[in-house]
N, C-alpha and C positions, 0 to 999 in steps of 0.2 A: 539504658540503666533504668530498673523498676524502684520505685518508692513505696512504702507504707507507712501511713500513719495510725498510731493508736494512742487516745490519751485515757489515763487512769487517775485511780485516788491514793494508790498505795505504792512507796518506793521498794519496800522490803521484796515483794513478790516479784517485780520485773527486775530487779539486780540478783535476786537467786537464780533465776532462769538464764539470764544471759552470761553469768558468771560461774555456773555450774562447771564441775570438774569435766575435762574432756571437750568443751563447747569451742572455748576460743581464749584470748587473753586481751587484755587493755593495752590500746597503742595509742591512748592519748587521753587526759582529764586535767581540769584545772583545780583538782579537788584532791584532799591529803590522803584519805582513806582507801583502802584496798580490798577490804572484804565486802560482802553485803550488808553486813551489819555496820561496820565503821561508815560506810558510804551513805545508808539507810539514814544514819543520826546527823549525818551532815546535811543534808538533803533536807531533812525535816527541821533544822533549826532555821535554816532560810524561809522553808516555807509556812513556817509560824508567823511572819511578818503578815500574812494576808489567810488570816485562820476560817474567813469565810469562803474561800474558793473551793470550789467544789472538786475538780480536778486538776490536780498541777502537775501530774506528771506527763512529760512528752516522750514518746518511744517511736522512733523511726527505724526500719530497716530499708537499708539501700542495697541491691543486686546486681552484680554484674551480668551479662548474657552469657550461657555455658561456653566454656571455651577462652573467655577473656581471663587475663592473670594480671594482676595490678600488685605492686610491692605495698609495704606497711607504708612508706612515704607516701605514697600516691593516695591510698585510702586516708589516710591523716588529712592531706591537704583539700581531698574530696569531702570529708567529715567538716571541714573548718567553712567551706565553700558554703555548704548545705547550710549549718548553723548560723552563719552571717544572713545569707538571703532569707532565712526564716523568721531572724529578726532575733537571735539569741546571741547578743554581742555581750551582754552583762548578767550573765546567768551560769549557774553550774552545770558541767556537762561531763559526761565520760563516752568514751568511744571504744566500742568493744570489736575486734574481729574475729569472726567465728570460721573454724575449720572443720565442722563435722558435717559438711554437706558438699557435693561434688561442685557447686557454683559459689563462686566468690560473694561474699558479703559482710556487712557489717551492721552494727546496731550502734544507735546513739539515744541515749537516757539523758534528758535534759528536764530541769526543774522551770517551769513556767514562771516562777516566783524571780523577779530579779535582786540581786544584790540591795538595791535601793528600795525594794518593797513593791516594785510595780509590777504589771502583769503583761507577758508577751501576746498580742492578739492572736487568736485562731480563725478569724475569718479569712475565707479564700485560702486556707492552707493548701489544698489539691492543687489550685492554680498556679499558686506561687512554688510549690515543688515542683510541677512540670516544666515550668520556665527554668529553673534552676538546673534540675537533670538535663534538659536538651542542652544546655551551654557546656556542662560536664562533659557530654557524649561529643561534642562538636572539638574541643579542646584535646580531650585525651585520646580520638579517633575511635572512640567505643561505637557499637552498633547502635543506631539510630531507634528509637521506638517512636511511633507515632502518639500525638497528644490525645486526649480525650475528644477535643473539638475537631480532630482530622480522622479520628476513626468512624466509618461508614456504618460499621455494624457493630453493635455492642457484644463483648465476650460474655459467655455465662459466668454467673457468681459461684462462688464455691457451694453453696447452698445447693445451686442448679446441677451442678457437676456431680455432686456426692447422690442426689435423687435420681439422677440418670445411671449411675452405677448401681444404684440399691433396687431399682424397678425397672432399668432398661427403657423408660420411657422419657422422650426430651421434654423440656418445659416449654410453658405456653409461650413464653420468649422465643423460643427456638423455632417452634412451630409456625409461630407468627411470620418471623424472617423468612422461612421457608416459602410461605404461601404468598407471602406479598412479594417476594422475589420471581415466584412462578407467574403471579397474575401480571406483574409489571415487564415482563418479557414480551417485547412486540408491542406493548399497549402504547397508544398515542392521545388519549383522550380521558379525562377524569371519570366520566360517565361509564366509560368500557372499564376502568379500573374497577371501579365500585361493583360493577355485574361480574366480574370475574371474581372478586373476593366472596360476594354474595352466593355465588355459585358452590364455593369451598367454605360456606356456612361462616365467614369471616363478616362480623359487621363493623361497618365504617361509620363514624361519627364526626364530620366536617365541622370546621368552624372558618368563617367568612366576616370581613370586614369591608367599610367603603360600600355600602349598600350592596354586597354580595359581589362585588367586583373584585377582589383579592381573597385567595384561598390563605388562610393563615396557620390551621393547625388540623391536626388528625389524630383520631382517638380510634383504636381497633380493639375489638371484643371477641373472644373467641371463648366457648363453652363456659359462658357466665364471668370470665375474667377480662378486665380491660386493661390494655397498656397505651401510653401515650405514644405517639411517633419516635419521639426523642428517646424513650424506654428502650426502643428497639435498635436505634443508630441514625445518624443522620440521613442516610439514604431513604428512611420511612417518614421522615417529618413531610410538612405540605411542601416546603422549599426543597426538600431533596428528590421528592417523587418527581417535580417538575424539571429538575434538574437531569433527572433520566428520561425526559422526553414526554413525561405524561403531561399533557397541556390543561389547562384551566380556562374554560371561556364562560363568562356568565350567561349569555343568550343559548347558549347550547346546554350548559351544564347545570345551571342554577335549579332547574326542576328534581334532580337528581339530589342536590343539597338538599331541599324541602323534602324529599321523601325520607332520607337519611334522619332529619331531624323529626319528623313525625314517627318513625319508628322507633327510636331513640325516647321520644315523649311518652308514646304508647307503653313501651316496656316499664318505664320507670313508674309510670301511675299503675300498671298492673301487678309488678313484681312483690309489692309490699303485702299483697292479701292472698301470694298465690298459696301458699301454705296452708292457709285457713280455709274452712269450711263456713259457708254463711250461715250454716244452723250453730254454730259454735261461738258466733259473734254477739255479745249483748248490746243493745241498742241503746245509748246514754243520751236522752235529749232528744229524740227524734219526735217530730209533731205526730200527736195524735197516739203514740204509744206509751204505755206506764213504763215508767223507769225499773230498770230491772228485767223487764220482759224479755224473754230470749225469742229472735224473729228467726223463720226458717228461710229457704232460698227465694221464697216468694215475697219477703216481708212481711209474713203474717204470724203473729205470735201463736205458740202452740200452747198456752196456757200456763206455763210455767212462771210461776213470780216469786219474788223473794219472799225471806221471811217475813218483813214487816207487814206487807200486804197479806198472808197467808194468815197471820194472826188477826190482821183487821177483819177479816171475813168471818170470824169468831165472834166479834163484838155484835153486841144488839145494835140494829140500825137505829139511827136517830141521836146515838149518844155521840159525843163530840161532833157535831154537825152532820152526823147521818154519814160520815166517810167510811166508818167500818174498820179504820186502821188505827191499833194502837203500838205507838214506838217505844222503845225502850226506855225514853226518859218518862213517858206517861206511867208505866207499869211502875219504876221507881219511885216517884211522887205519888202514887195510889198506895203504893206499900208504906212510904213515909208517913203519909197521912193517918194510914189506919195505925201504925205503930207510935204515934206522937196522941193519938186519940186514945189506946188502949192504956200505954204506959202511965196515963194520969200525972205527967209531968208538972213543973213548976207552971210553964206558961198556960196549960191547957186547965190548971186547977185556977188559975187567976180568970182565963175567959169565962171558965163555968159560974165563977162566984159573981160576975158582973151581971148587972141588968140588960136583959136583952135589948140591943139597939144602943148601949151607951157607947161601945166603939165598934159595933158592928161584928162582934164575938169573933170567931176564927175566918169569917167569911172575909173580913176586913184584911186581916192576915194574909190570906189566900191571894185576896186582889193585889196586896202589895207586893208581896215576894214571890207572885207566880201561882200558878193553878197547880195545887195539891201540895204547896211549901208551906210549912209554918215558919215562924222566925227563927227559929233554930237552924230549921233545915236550910235557911238561906246562909245562915252563916258557915255551915260546913261547906255547901257549894262554893262559897268564896274561897274555903282552904283548899278545896279539890281542884280548883283551876288554876292555883298559882304555878307557874313554871318550876319544874324542878330544876338540880344542878347537875350539870354533866360532870363525871369523873373521868371521861377518856382523855381530857388533856395531860395527866400526869402518866400517861401509857407510852409516849414519844421516846425513841431510842436515838442516841447521836449516833449518825453512821460516820462523822467526819474522819474519823482515824482509822475506819476499818478498811481493809484491801477489798476491792472490787471483785468479785467471782467472774463477773461478767469480762472484766479486763483480763484476769490470768487465762480464760478461756481464749482469748484473743490471739493469746500469745502463742499458742500451737500454731497456729498458720502463718508465723513469720518465717520461721525455717523450712518451710516446706514450698518455697516458690517455683523451684522445679517442677513440682508437681502440679502446681494450680495455676502458672503463668504460661500463657501463650507467647510468644516472642514475635507471632506475626501481628498480632492485634491486641496487645496490652495496652490497658489505660494509661499508664505512665504513673 
């Protein structure tokens, strides 16, 4: 028996899907409603006890193997055992049996919010589900499905299957599994395993512990994509390859470990700059190189400088310390000084009427408020640097009551188990 779990935000969509005309019928429920609208209203009343909970919808599909037949009473009992094992003892639920596919299956829709206002934990849902289904298979004499911990080779995902149908090309996972199987055939040492994979353009990055005496992890890389051994299956992990007869000994294989690490470190160092030419990289903060200067592959500047330095070259030498660079602030201060003198404002009029040296004239003002600034300019500057107020806070949208589109998309896969699942090696 195979189980699939989907969690969502809105009850309306999942109920309309499961209770659509011609799909099936309700075999058990602890609720009064019968239509999707009535049931959604009941679910919503309890859900409001925990308004901050994002995903209150629990939707599971339990499918028997092709050819296996169960009665409504048997499916009802299976649904009750499943709900109890998953922790739904004080929750709203509905069990629907679908009859629109060749293989028999039921759907269970439950509220994660309890009648008392608690929430059913979603921790380790898949592991709990596997244990429940293995017991049900045993008690009802159903075809046994290997649990994920027992599967030596991971089955392809739905996306990988669709890509294979669309393009005709196997996924990286499938290619790595095939290449690793070929490399492991008749292989007896880890060094030999690495060399065989290297000849197939597969890079392997091992992890060791206890001063290199224990091989604890493997990472495979093919065509720029990396996958852990556990992503391929138990047979491709460090423990798995050793169970297949590929032994690891520090004295013999540790030099290979170091070579693998060095290759991985070199690749990680080299890859970030692989798509950029040195002539396109601006050196910021290099010793002896002007900020903003563009350097070539030899590290030499080719003469292109930023706007600030270009403007500085046109300034007479000796002004402003002989640097020759006039930045934007200096230009603005100079223009403000000209405007203040040319407009003959109140402050300039007072300064002009004062005896020279009484308060230092405009020079004192410039020294106090900064070069090129009058007292009025300083006040303007103070206003300019005050932080503004963001108005983006009011643009938030409350999505708590909306139906999750991703959740509705996930529903399509639940009734296609005969096309997606392999009974030789499903995940449980």
